[in-house]
DSSP file (Angstrom, degrees, kcal/mol; ACC not computed):
  #  RESIDUE AA STRUCTURE BP1 BP2  ACC     N-H-->O    O-->H-N    N-H-->O    O-->H-N    TCO  KAPPA ALPHA  PHI   PSI    X-CA   Y-CA   Z-CA
    1    1 A M              0   0    0      0, 0.0     2,-0.2     0, 0.0    44,-0.0   0.000 360.0 360.0 360.0 137.1  -14.7   -6.0    1.8
    2    2 A A        -     0   0    0      1,-0.0     2,-0.3     2,-0.0     0, 0.0  -0.498 360.0-159.3 -76.5 144.5  -12.9   -8.9    0.1
    3    3 A T        -     0   0    0     -2,-0.2     2,-0.5     2,-0.0    -1,-0.0  -0.883   9.9-137.1-123.1 157.4  -11.1  -11.4    2.2
    4    4 A I        -     0   0    0     -2,-0.3     2,-0.5     2,-0.0    -2,-0.0  -0.948  12.4-159.6-114.8 132.5   -8.3  -13.8    1.4
    5    5 A T        -     0   0    0     -2,-0.5     2,-0.4     0, 0.0    -2,-0.0  -0.958   9.7-151.2-113.6 125.5   -8.4  -17.4    2.8
    6    6 A L        -     0   0    0     -2,-0.5     2,-0.1     4,-0.0    -2,-0.0  -0.743   7.3-138.1 -96.7 140.7   -5.1  -19.3    2.9
    7    7 A N     >  -     0   0    0     -2,-0.4     4,-2.5     1,-0.1     5,-0.2  -0.438  36.5 -96.7 -85.1 172.1   -4.9  -23.0    2.7
    8    8 A N  H  > S+     0   0    0      1,-0.2     4,-2.4     2,-0.2     5,-0.1   0.850 123.2  54.0 -60.0 -36.5   -2.5  -25.0    5.0
    9    9 A S  H  > S+     0   0    0      2,-0.2     4,-1.8     1,-0.2    -1,-0.2   0.932 111.5  43.7 -65.1 -46.8    0.2  -25.1    2.3
   10   10 A S  H  > S+     0   0    0      2,-0.2     4,-1.9     1,-0.2    -2,-0.2   0.912 113.1  51.8 -63.3 -43.2    0.2  -21.3    1.8
   11   11 A L  H  X S+     0   0    0     -4,-2.5     4,-2.4     1,-0.2    -2,-0.2   0.903 107.0  53.4 -61.8 -42.0    0.0  -20.7    5.5
   12   12 A K  H  X S+     0   0    0     -4,-2.4     4,-2.5     1,-0.2    -1,-0.2   0.893 106.5  53.2 -61.0 -39.6    3.0  -22.9    6.0
   13   13 A K  H  X S+     0   0    0     -4,-1.8     4,-1.9     2,-0.2    -1,-0.2   0.904 109.7  47.8 -61.6 -42.0    5.0  -21.0    3.4
   14   14 A Y  H  X S+     0   0    0     -4,-1.9     4,-2.5     2,-0.2    -2,-0.2   0.907 111.5  50.1 -64.2 -42.0    4.3  -17.7    5.2
   15   15 A L  H  X S+     0   0    0     -4,-2.4     4,-1.8     1,-0.2    -2,-0.2   0.899 108.9  51.8 -66.2 -39.5    5.3  -19.2    8.6
   16   16 A D  H  X S+     0   0    0     -4,-2.5     4,-0.6     1,-0.2    -1,-0.2   0.909 110.8  49.3 -61.4 -40.7    8.5  -20.5    7.1
   17   17 A L  H >< S+     0   0    0     -4,-1.9     3,-1.2     1,-0.2     4,-0.3   0.927 109.4  50.8 -62.4 -45.7    9.3  -17.0    5.8
   18   18 A F  H >< S+     0   0    0     -4,-2.5     3,-1.6     1,-0.3    -1,-0.2   0.788  98.6  66.7 -66.0 -28.6    8.5  -15.4    9.2
   19   19 A R  H 3< S+     0   0    0     -4,-1.8    -1,-0.3     1,-0.3    -2,-0.2   0.776  93.8  60.5 -62.1 -25.5   10.8  -17.8   11.0
   20   20 A S  T << S+     0   0    0     -3,-1.2    -1,-0.3    -4,-0.6    -2,-0.2   0.613  87.1  95.7 -79.8  -9.7   13.7  -16.2    9.1
   21   21 A F  S <  S-     0   0    0     -3,-1.6     2,-0.0    -4,-0.3    -3,-0.0  -0.444  84.1-107.2 -75.8 152.1   12.9  -12.8   10.7
   22   22 A D     >  -     0   0    0     -2,-0.1     4,-2.2     1,-0.1     3,-0.2  -0.331  37.6 -99.6 -73.3 166.3   14.7  -11.7   13.8
   23   23 A L  H  > S+     0   0    0      1,-0.2     4,-2.3     2,-0.2     5,-0.2   0.884 120.4  50.5 -60.7 -44.9   12.8  -11.7   17.1
   24   24 A P  H  > S+     0   0    0      0, 0.0     4,-2.2     0, 0.0    -1,-0.2   0.891 111.4  50.2 -62.2 -35.5   12.0   -8.0   17.3
   25   25 A S  H  > S+     0   0    0     -3,-0.2     4,-2.3     2,-0.2    -2,-0.2   0.898 109.9  50.0 -67.7 -39.8   10.6   -8.1   13.8
   26   26 A R  H  X S+     0   0    0     -4,-2.2     4,-2.5     2,-0.2    -1,-0.2   0.902 110.2  50.8 -64.1 -39.5    8.5  -11.1   14.6
   27   27 A K  H  X S+     0   0    0     -4,-2.3     4,-2.6     2,-0.2    -2,-0.2   0.909 110.0  49.4 -64.9 -41.3    7.1   -9.3   17.6
   28   28 A K  H  X S+     0   0    0     -4,-2.2     4,-2.6     2,-0.2    -2,-0.2   0.912 111.2  50.5 -61.7 -42.0    6.3   -6.2   15.5
   29   29 A L  H  X S+     0   0    0     -4,-2.3     4,-2.4     2,-0.2    -2,-0.2   0.927 111.5  47.1 -61.9 -45.2    4.5   -8.5   13.0
   30   30 A I  H  X S+     0   0    0     -4,-2.5     4,-2.7     2,-0.2    -2,-0.2   0.915 112.1  50.1 -64.8 -42.8    2.5  -10.2   15.7
   31   31 A D  H  X S+     0   0    0     -4,-2.6     4,-2.4     1,-0.2    -1,-0.2   0.913 111.7  49.3 -61.0 -41.8    1.5   -6.8   17.3
   32   32 A G  H  X S+     0   0    0     -4,-2.6     4,-2.2     2,-0.2    -2,-0.2   0.903 111.7  47.6 -64.6 -40.6    0.4   -5.5   13.9
   33   33 A L  H  X S+     0   0    0     -4,-2.4     4,-2.3     2,-0.2    -2,-0.2   0.920 112.2  49.8 -66.3 -42.7   -1.7   -8.6   13.2
   34   34 A N  H  X S+     0   0    0     -4,-2.7     4,-1.9     1,-0.2    -2,-0.2   0.906 111.2  48.9 -62.8 -40.7   -3.3   -8.4   16.7
   35   35 A K  H  X S+     0   0    0     -4,-2.4     4,-0.9     1,-0.2    -1,-0.2   0.909 111.0  50.8 -65.1 -40.0   -4.1   -4.7   16.2
   36   36 A N  H  < S+     0   0    0     -4,-2.2     3,-0.5     1,-0.2    -2,-0.2   0.892 110.7  48.6 -63.4 -40.1   -5.6   -5.5   12.7
   37   37 A I  H  < S+     0   0    0     -4,-2.3    -1,-0.2     1,-0.2    -2,-0.2   0.864 110.7  50.8 -68.0 -36.4   -7.8   -8.3   14.2
   38   38 A S  H  < S+     0   0    0     -4,-1.9    -1,-0.2    -5,-0.2    -2,-0.2   0.587  85.7 103.7 -84.1  -8.9   -9.0   -6.1   17.0
   39   39 A E  S  < S-     0   0    0     -4,-0.9     2,-0.0    -3,-0.5     5,-0.0  -0.481  82.4-106.7 -70.3 140.7  -10.0   -3.1   14.8
   40   40 A P    >>  -     0   0    0      0, 0.0     4,-1.5     0, 0.0     3,-0.5  -0.390  26.1-120.8 -63.1 145.9  -13.8   -2.8   14.2
   41   41 A E  H 3> S+     0   0    0      1,-0.2     4,-2.1     2,-0.2     5,-0.2   0.883 110.6  54.8 -56.1 -44.2  -14.8   -3.8   10.7
   42   42 A E  H 3> S+     0   0    0      1,-0.2     4,-2.0     2,-0.2    -1,-0.2   0.833 104.3  55.0 -65.1 -31.0  -16.4   -0.5    9.9
   43   43 A E  H <> S+     0   0    0     -3,-0.5     4,-1.8     2,-0.2    -1,-0.2   0.911 108.7  47.7 -67.5 -41.1  -13.1    1.3   10.8
   44   44 A K  H  X S+     0   0    0     -4,-1.5     4,-2.1     1,-0.2    -2,-0.2   0.909 110.1  53.3 -64.0 -41.2  -11.2   -0.8    8.3
   45   45 A T  H  X S+     0   0    0     -4,-2.1     4,-2.6     1,-0.2    -2,-0.2   0.902 106.9  51.8 -61.6 -42.3  -13.8   -0.2    5.6
   46   46 A N  H  X S+     0   0    0     -4,-2.0     4,-1.1     1,-0.2    -1,-0.2   0.893 108.0  51.5 -64.6 -38.5  -13.5    3.5    6.0
   47   47 A K  H  < S+     0   0    0     -4,-1.8     3,-0.5     1,-0.2     4,-0.3   0.937 113.7  43.6 -64.2 -44.9   -9.7    3.5    5.7
   48   48 A I  H >< S+     0   0    0     -4,-2.1     3,-1.8     1,-0.2     4,-0.3   0.888 107.5  59.6 -67.5 -38.8   -9.9    1.5    2.4
   49   49 A A  H >< S+     0   0    0     -4,-2.6     3,-1.2     1,-0.3    -1,-0.2   0.766  92.4  68.1 -62.0 -25.2  -12.8    3.6    1.1
   50   50 A S  T 3< S+     0   0    0     -4,-1.1    -1,-0.3    -3,-0.5    -2,-0.2   0.683  93.4  59.5 -70.1 -15.2  -10.6    6.6    1.2
   51   51 A F  T <  S+     0   0    0     -3,-1.8    -1,-0.2    -4,-0.3     2,-0.2   0.604  93.4  82.1 -86.4 -11.1   -8.4    5.2   -1.5
   52   52 A F    <   +     0   0    0     -3,-1.2     2,-0.2    -4,-0.3    -3,-0.0  -0.595  55.1  89.3 -96.7 155.0  -11.2    5.0   -4.1
   53   53 A G        -     0   0    0     -2,-0.2     2,-0.3     2,-0.0    -3,-0.0  -0.704  64.5 -84.9 144.2 167.3  -12.6    7.8   -6.2
   54   54 A A        -     0   0    0     -2,-0.2     2,-0.4     1,-0.0    -2,-0.0  -0.683  44.2 -98.9-102.0 155.5  -12.2    9.4   -9.6
   55   55 A W        -     0   0    0     -2,-0.3     2,-0.6     1,-0.0    -1,-0.0  -0.599  38.2-151.6 -69.8 125.2   -9.8   12.2  -10.6
   56   56 A E        +     0   0    0     -2,-0.4     2,-0.3     2,-0.0    -1,-0.0  -0.907  35.9 135.3-106.9 117.0  -11.8   15.4  -10.5
   57   57 A D        -     0   0    0     -2,-0.6     7,-0.0     2,-0.1    -2,-0.0  -0.968  47.4-148.2-159.9 139.7  -10.6   18.0  -12.9
   58   58 A D  S    S+     0   0    0     -2,-0.3     2,-0.1     2,-0.1    -1,-0.1   0.601  75.0  94.3 -85.9 -12.2  -12.2   20.4  -15.4
   59   59 A R  S    S-     0   0    0      1,-0.1     2,-0.1     2,-0.1    -2,-0.1  -0.431  76.5-120.9 -79.0 153.4   -9.3   20.3  -17.7
   60   60 A D     >  -     0   0    0     -2,-0.1     4,-1.9     1,-0.1     3,-0.4  -0.405  35.3 -95.9 -84.9 173.5   -9.1   18.0  -20.7
   61   61 A A  H  > S+     0   0    0      1,-0.2     4,-2.7     2,-0.2     5,-0.2   0.870 123.1  54.2 -58.9 -41.7   -6.3   15.4  -21.1
   62   62 A D  H  > S+     0   0    0      1,-0.2     4,-2.2     2,-0.2    -1,-0.2   0.878 108.7  49.1 -62.9 -37.8   -4.2   17.6  -23.3
   63   63 A E  H  > S+     0   0    0     -3,-0.4     4,-2.3     2,-0.2    -1,-0.2   0.904 111.5  48.7 -67.6 -41.2   -4.3   20.5  -20.8
   64   64 A I  H  X S+     0   0    0     -4,-1.9     4,-2.4     2,-0.2    -2,-0.2   0.937 111.9  48.8 -64.3 -46.7   -3.3   18.2  -18.0
   65   65 A I  H  X S+     0   0    0     -4,-2.7     4,-2.5     1,-0.2    -1,-0.2   0.905 110.9  51.5 -59.9 -42.3   -0.4   16.7  -20.0
   66   66 A G  H  X S+     0   0    0     -4,-2.2     4,-2.3    -5,-0.2    -1,-0.2   0.905 109.3  49.6 -60.6 -43.5    0.7   20.2  -20.9
   67   67 A D  H  X S+     0   0    0     -4,-2.3     4,-1.5     2,-0.2    -2,-0.2   0.898 110.7  50.0 -63.5 -41.2    0.7   21.3  -17.3
   68   68 A I  H  X S+     0   0    0     -4,-2.4     4,-0.6     1,-0.2     3,-0.3   0.939 112.5  46.5 -63.5 -46.6    2.8   18.3  -16.3
   69   69 A K  H >< S+     0   0    0     -4,-2.5     3,-0.9     1,-0.2    -2,-0.2   0.884 111.1  52.3 -63.3 -38.2    5.3   18.9  -19.0
   70   70 A A  H 3< S+     0   0    0     -4,-2.3    -1,-0.2     1,-0.2    -2,-0.2   0.780 105.7  55.5 -68.6 -27.2    5.5   22.6  -18.1
   71   71 A A  H 3< S+     0   0    0     -4,-1.5    -1,-0.2    -3,-0.3    -2,-0.2   0.561  82.9 111.6 -84.2  -8.7    6.2   21.8  -14.5
   72   72 A R    <<  -     0   0    0     -3,-0.9     2,-0.3    -4,-0.6    -3,-0.0  -0.358  50.5-163.2 -66.6 143.1    9.2   19.6  -15.3
   73   73 A T        -     0   0    0     -2,-0.1     2,-0.5     2,-0.0    -2,-0.1  -0.887  11.3-136.0-125.0 158.7   12.6   20.9  -14.2
   74   74 A S        -     0   0    0     -2,-0.3    -2,-0.0     2,-0.0     0, 0.0  -0.956  15.6-175.8-117.3 133.8   16.0   20.0  -15.2
   75   75 A N    >   -     0   0    0     -2,-0.5     3,-1.5     1,-0.1    -2,-0.0  -0.922   9.9-168.4-129.9 105.3   18.9   19.5  -12.8
   76   76 A P  T 3  S+     0   0    0      0, 0.0    -1,-0.1     0, 0.0    -2,-0.0   0.634  83.7  71.0 -70.2 -11.1   22.3   18.9  -14.3
   77   77 A D  T 3  S+     0   0    0      2,-0.1     2,-0.4     0, 0.0    -2,-0.0   0.668  81.1  87.2 -77.4 -15.2   23.7   17.9  -10.9
   78   78 A I  S <  S-     0   0    0     -3,-1.5     2,-0.2     1,-0.0    -3,-0.1  -0.722  79.5-130.3 -90.4 131.1   21.7   14.7  -10.8
   79   79 A E        -     0   0    0     -2,-0.4     2,-0.4     2,-0.0    -2,-0.1  -0.543  17.3-149.6 -77.4 141.6   23.3   11.7  -12.5
   80   80 A T              0   0    0     -2,-0.2    -1,-0.0     1,-0.1     0, 0.0  -0.860 360.0 360.0-109.2 149.6   21.3    9.8  -15.0
   81   81 A F              0   0    0     -2,-0.4    -1,-0.1     0, 0.0    -2,-0.0   0.422 360.0 360.0-104.5 360.0   21.8    6.1  -15.5
């Protein structure tokens, strides 16, 4: 798993940003960071691995595009900008 290392300047910018949060938000952020740190490495890897993979479909691109277009609906009650 790739990791990001912050230098002191970047870390200071994040801390300055967090100081602008209200107290309950800062506590939630700290709780989330503590939970993230305490998770076993393999559990984090499994969560990330679930996002990877290829689209599995027997149809070719034209068939998929056709299905998408056929599934479109029109609703005149919705305003368009």
